[in-house]
DRENSE-345233 format. One record per residue (C-alpha): residue in three letters; x, y, z. Coordinates in steps of 0.1 Angstrom, whole numbers, plus 2048, in hexadecimal, padded with zeros to 3 digits. Each point is the difference from the previous one (the first is absolute). Example, Ala and Ser with C-alpha at 12.3 -4.5 7.8 and 13.67 -1.06 7.14 Angstrom:
BEGIN
ALA87B7D384ESER80E8227F9
END
This chain:
BEGIN
MET93097C2CELEU8127F7820LEU7FD7DB808ALA8167FA81ELEU818811818SER81A7EE816LEU81581181BARG81B7F1817ASP81381381BPHE7F28217F5VAL7FD81C81BILE7EB7EE81AVAL7F37E47E9ASP80F7DE806LYS7EF7EE7E3LEU7E280A7ECASN7EF7F27E1LEU7E28127F1ASP7EA7F77E3PHE7ED81D7F0ASP7DE8007F1ASN7EE8157E6GLY7EA81D80CPHE80381681FTHR8157F381DVAL804814821LEU81C7FD818THR7FA80B824GLY8107FD822GLU80B81381FTHR81781E7FDGLY8247F37FEALA7F67DD7F8GLY8118027DELYS7E58087E7SER8188137EAILE81A7E47FFTHR7EF7EF7E3LEU8008207ECASP825807809ALA8097DD7F4LEU7EE8057DFGLY8118227FCLEU8227EE804LEU7F77E57E7LEU7F781C7E8GLY821812803ASP800815820LYS822805811ALA8087E5819ASP80C806824PHE8107E7818SER7E980B81CGLN7E47EF7EDILE80F7DE809ARG7F07F081EHIS81680381FGLY8177E2803ALA7FB7F47DCPRO81D8007E7GLU7EA80C7E3ALA7DC8077F5GLN7F07EE7E3LEU7E280E7ECSER7EF7F27E2ALA7E08077ECLEU7EE7EE7E4PHE7EB8127E6ASP7E97F67E5LEU8078127DFSER7E37F27ECASP7F08227FBLEU8218127F9PRO80B7F57DDGLN81681E7FBLEU8147F9820GLN8027DB7F6ALA80F80B7DFGLN81A816811LEU80A7E4818ARG8037E77E4GLU8178187ECGLN81680281FGLY8017DA804LEU7ED802821LEU7E17EE7F6GLU7FB7E07ECALA7E98007E2ASP7E67EA812GLU802811822SER7E981B80EGLU80B801824LEU81C81680DALA8147F9820ILE81481B811ARG8177F881CARG817816815ILE8197F781BILE80E81B818ASP81E7F9815ALA80C810821LYS81581A7EDGLY7E280D7EDLYS80B7F17DFSER7E67ED7ECARG7FE7E67E5ASN7E38027E8PHE7F07E67EAILE7E58007E5ASN7F57DC7F8ASN8207F4810GLN8168167EBALA81681C80FALA7F08227FCTHR808824807LEU7EB819815SER7F88147E1GLN7F17E07F0LEU7EB7FB820LYS7F48247FFHIS7F77FF7DBILE7ED7E0804GLY7F080A821GLU7F18207F1GLN7EC7EA7E9LEU7F57E781CILE7F681481FASP7F6824807ILE804809825HIS7EE81E80FGLY81180A820GLN7EF80C81FASN8108227FDALA7F68057DCHIS7E981D808HIS81C813810SER8138037DFLEU7E080A7EDASN80682580AGLN8208007EBGLU7FF80A7DCALA8197E57F6ALA7E97E580EGLN7E18107F0ARG8128027DELYS80D7DC803LEU7DD7F2808LEU7F08137E3ASP81A7F57E7ALA7FD7DC80CPHE7DA8027FCALA80480E7DDGLY81A7E67F7ALA81681D7F7GLN8207F7813PRO8147F87DFLEU7F58227F2ALA80A811820GLU8227F07FDGLN80380D7DCVAL7F782380DHIS81B7FE81ASER81A7F47E7ALA7F581B7E7TRP80381B81BGLN8237F5809GLU80B8007DCTRP7F18227FBGLN81180E81FGLU8227F17F5ALA7FC8117DEVAL7F8822810SER81D7FC818ALA8187FA7E3LEU7F281E7EEHIS80481781FGLU8237F2806ALA80A8087DCGLN7F1823803ASN811807821GLN8227F27F6ALA80180D7DCGLU821813806SER8127E3811LEU7F37E87E6GLN80E8167E5ILE822800810GLU7FF7DA803ARG7F57FD7DCGLU81D8167F4ARG8197EA814LEU7F27E07F1GLU80080F7DDTRP82480A804GLN8097DD80CHIS7EC7F07E4ASN8108167E5GLU8237F980DLEU7FA7DA801SER7EE8017DEARG81E8117F0LEU8177E580EASN7E67E67F4PRO80C7E2813ALA7F47E07F0PRO7F67E0813GLU81E7EA806GLU8168197EFTRP81980281CGLU8047DA802ASN8057FD7DALEU81781E7FFSER8167F281CGLN8047DF7EFSER80980F7DEHIS818819811ASP8127E4811SER8057EE7DELEU80C81F7EFALA81780B81DHIS8127DE7FFALA7FF7FB7DAALA8268027FCGLU8077E881CILE7E57E77F3LEU80F8017DDGLN8237FB80CALA7F67E3816ALA7ED7EF7E3GLU81D8047E8GLU81B7F4818THR7EB7E2809ALA7FB7F77DCGLU8258047F9LEU8097E981DILE7E87E57F2ASP8068047DAGLY8228107FEASP8207F07F1ASN8097F3821GLY7DD7FF80FLEU7EC7E5812GLN7F17F27E0ARG8237F97F1ARG80E7F1820LEU7E07EA802TYR8067F47DCGLN8247F7809CYS7F47EC81EGLN7E67ED7EALYS81B7F67E7THR8187F481BLEU7E67EA811GLU7F07F27DFGLN8217EE7F8LEU7FE7EB81FSER7DB7FF807ASN7FC7DC7F3ILE81A7F5819GLN7F681481FPRO7DA801806ARG80281E816PHE80F8147E3ALA7E07F87EDGLU7EB80D81DSER815820802LEU7FB8067DBGLU7DA800805LEU80481A81BLEU8178157EATHR7E57FF7E5SER7E780E819ILE81881B80BGLU8068097DCALA7DA8057FAGLU7FD81681FLEU81E8157F7GLY7F08057DEGLU7E080D810ILE814818816SER81380D7E2ALA7DF8067EEASN7F281381EMET81F816801ARG7FC8087DAASP7DB809806VAL80981781DALA81B8117EDSER7EA8077E2ASP7E480E816VAL815817815GLU8038237F3ILE81381C810ARG7E981E7FDPRO80D81D816GLU7E58187F4GLU7E47EA80ALEU8117F8821ALA803826807ALA7DB8057F7GLN7F67E4818GLU81580E81CALA7F08227FBARG7DD7F2801MET8087EC81FALA80D820810GLU7E08117F8LEU7EB7E580FMET8167FD81EGLY7FF825806MET7DA8017FEALA7FD7E2817ARG81681181ALYS7EA81F7FETYR7E17ED808ARG8127E8818ILE7F67E17EEGLU8127E57ECPRO8058067DBGLU7EA7E37F6SER7E3811814LEU7FF81F7EAPRO7E57F37E8ALA7E97F881DLYS80782380ELEU7F680F7DFALA7DF7ED800GLU7FA808825THR8058257F9ALA7E97FF7E2ALA7E57EF815ALA80381981DLEU7FE81D7E8GLN7E17F27F0GLN7F07FA822LEU80982380BGLU7F380F7E0ALA7DF7EE806ALA7FF80B824ALA8068247F5ASP7E67FF7E4ILE7E6815811ALA7E77FC7E4ALA8037DA800LEU7FC7FF826GLU7E28167FEALA7F07E97E6ALA8087E2816ALA7F081081FALA7E180A7ECGLU7FC7DD7F1ARG8027F0822GLN7E881980EVAL7E77F77E5ARG8047DB808TYR7FB807825GLN7E18157F9THR7F27E57EAVAL8037E3819ALA7F681781DGLU7E080A7EFGLN7F87DB7F9LEU8057FA826SER7EA81D809ALA7E47F27EAGLU8037DE810ARG7FF80F822ALA7E28167F8ARG7EC7E17F4ALA80A7EC81EALA7FA81C819GLN7DC8037F5THR7FA7DB804LEU8137FC820GLY7F081F80FSER7DC7F67F9GLU8047DC80ATHR81280A821THR7E3818807LEU7E77E47FDLYS8157E9816MET80381C81AGLN7DA801802GLU8007DC80ALEU81A80781BSER7E8818812MET80C81F7F0ALA7DF80A7F1GLY8018207ECALA8267FF7FEASP8108077DEPHE8227F47F5HIS8128117E3ILE8237FE7F0ALA80C8217F3LEU81B8047E6LEU80E822808PRO8168117E5GLY82380480AGLU8238057F3PRO80D7E37EAGLY8137E7816ALA80C7DD803HIS7DD7F4809GLY7ED8127E5LEU7EE8207F9GLU7E980181EHIS7FE7FB825ILE7E97E580DGLN7E980A81CTYR7E67EB811GLN7E381580BVAL7E27F8816ALA7E081080CALA7F87EE820ASN7DB80C7FFARG7E78087E6GLY8028247F5ASN82380580DPRO81A80C7E7LEU81C7E87F5ARG820805813PRO8227EE801LEU7FD7DF812HIS81A80881ALYS7EE82080BVAL7DD7F0803ALA8007DB80ASER8037F5825GLY8137E1809GLY7E27EA7FEGLU7F480F7E0LEU8227FD7F0ALA8017DB809ARG7DE7FB7F0ILE80A8147E1SER8207EB7FDLEU7EC7E0803ALA7E780B7E6LEU81D8087E8GLN8117DF807VAL7DF7EC7FAVAL7F98137E0THR8237FD7F2SER8037DB80AGLN7E17F87EBTYR8148087E1ALA8217F180DPRO80D7E27EBVAL8117F381FPRO7ED7E180DTHR807804825LEU7F881F815ILE80B804824PHE7F281B817ASP814805820GLU7E981181AVAL7F581A7E6ASP7E0803814THR81181381CGLY7ED81E80BILE7DD7F37F7GLY7E67EC812GLY7DB7F9805GLY7EB7FE7E1VAL81C80D7EAALA8157E280AGLU7E47E97F4THR7FF8127DFVAL8267FC7FDGLY7FE7DB807LYS7E57FC7E5ALA8158147E7LEU81E7E9807ARG7EA7E27FCALA7F280C7DFLEU8248077F5GLY8077DB809GLN7E97F67E4ARG81980C7E7HIS8217FC813GLN80F7EB81CVAL7FE81981DLEU8117FD822ALA7F981A81BVAL811805822THR7E5811815HIS7F8809824LEU7DB8077F8PRO7E67E5807GLN7E980D7E5VAL81B7FC7E6ALA80A7DE80EALA7DC7F47FECYS8008067DAGLY81C7E97F9GLU7FA7E07EDHIS81D7F0813HIS80D80A822TRP8237FB80FGLN809808824VAL82380880BLYS80A7F6824LYS820800813HIS80B7EB81DLEU81F7F6814ALA8137E07F8ASP8217F9811ASP80182480CLYS7FD80C7DCTHR7E38137F1ILE7F17ED7E3SER7E680E7E7GLU7E77E97EFILE7E48047E7GLN7E27E9800VAL7E27FE7E8LEU7DF806813ASP7E17ED7FCGLN7DE80F807ALA8027FC825GLY82380E801ARG7F581E7EBILE7E4808818ASN8197FF81EGLU81A8157EEILE7E781A7F4ALA7F1800823ARG82380780EMET80481D7E7LEU7DF80E80BGLY8037FC826GLY8247FA809GLU80D7E2814THR7E07FB814ILE7E87EF7E7THR7DC7FE80AGLU7E37EF7EFTHR7F48227F6THR8208087EDARG7FF7DD7F1SER7DC8067F5HIS80B8227F1ALA81D7EF7EEALA7E97E57F2GLU7E981B7F4LEU81C8137EFLEU80A7E07EDALA7DD7F97F6LEU7FA8247F3ALA8217FF7EDSER7F77DF7EFALA7DD80C7F7
END
């Protein structure tokens, strides 16, 4: 449930701190005093889009925060703990939002940064707001279908139907495209087959070009490599080579090394040089033994490279890309063959149609059960709202399969006993439509798992004894939920267990809106104002006191 709401520099609110109670709370005030500001603030905290015009004039930013008790919402607690937004021993949730003058906002859940989608997802499980214009949308089939599915708890199934419909239509579209483009697909398939066959005959192997290029370079320069190795070996080991000259130097220096110390040092260096020359000589022998002059193999490699180069130029790619081109052509051909496989496409479309039909029939069954319950309970509630003899029915009219299922949802009503049922938009007047909408909202809210219900002037268009009935219905609803109602009807206000009054006044040439909790005397005065206007007499006060007494009886 909602525990507290704090606003600062929001619209015409300077600073506001509200503590909420269980049961049924009413919020009243003069027109334009700011009764809906509280609901707008809650909407923003639960993910509505922010607007810089919501910042109080002259203030740099607006700050909003709310505190919720999640003790009765274990599933939401588990979700928040999985996201790291709620500690294991906590059961309270704080939501805060700051809106700056550019319309940008920063959002926080338990002091951790959060996205609007997170606020929306959480908000849907915390508060259900029924707007004052809810009855206007009730004439639209989309609104009727959405309300029925929500009552039936069938929204996930409705989403499955929508997805199954899309998949079916995509399969049908692919089938029709293949049927309509059979000739062009055949031409494209022949082109791909010719390319694939040509590349397959060449059969380029992965890394073949790189290996072939390296081997070709070795074969092409084999004679030069052999000559260089042999000449180098001769210069080192020949009759007058470096090794012989090195030996002569060693003999010359050895005779005087015991006399001249630097000769001894030079002998050590010559020994090192002798070892390195020996290693070089061995390398040259190895190279000479490995090198073979194979003109036939070189010619074959040159021919293969010419083939690869010619094919690469034809497809305007590098030779090393030919294996990838072959794989790409094979994949494209396989995909095209699948797209042109009419039988397979027909089978896929049929399979998806069966899946759609299955989930759509499940949805129809859920709707049928919910329609009967919602229709009968709404009819009973309408009797309480001074629509004696009226009958409410939800018809599931067969229709063509579609994204929303197999039927059209139509709310029907007979305003008087004995009258035939007719579509709601053709029968109900404005006042009747408001009462039917309220009856639906009260009935559906009884089953809602959301702990807090807010009604924003949903009693528009009714009055007198009906208004008193509405107030009692909302008060009864407050036994199961936390209920907040913004109302202009004294009969509804009198039924509240708690009463808040919205007032506005001037301060420093600025309009400020405030909310105060009314005691018994304050409630009498406020309800008297709602009954008789600005001039409050003892008669209106007496009438107001009587309304309060009757509501509490």
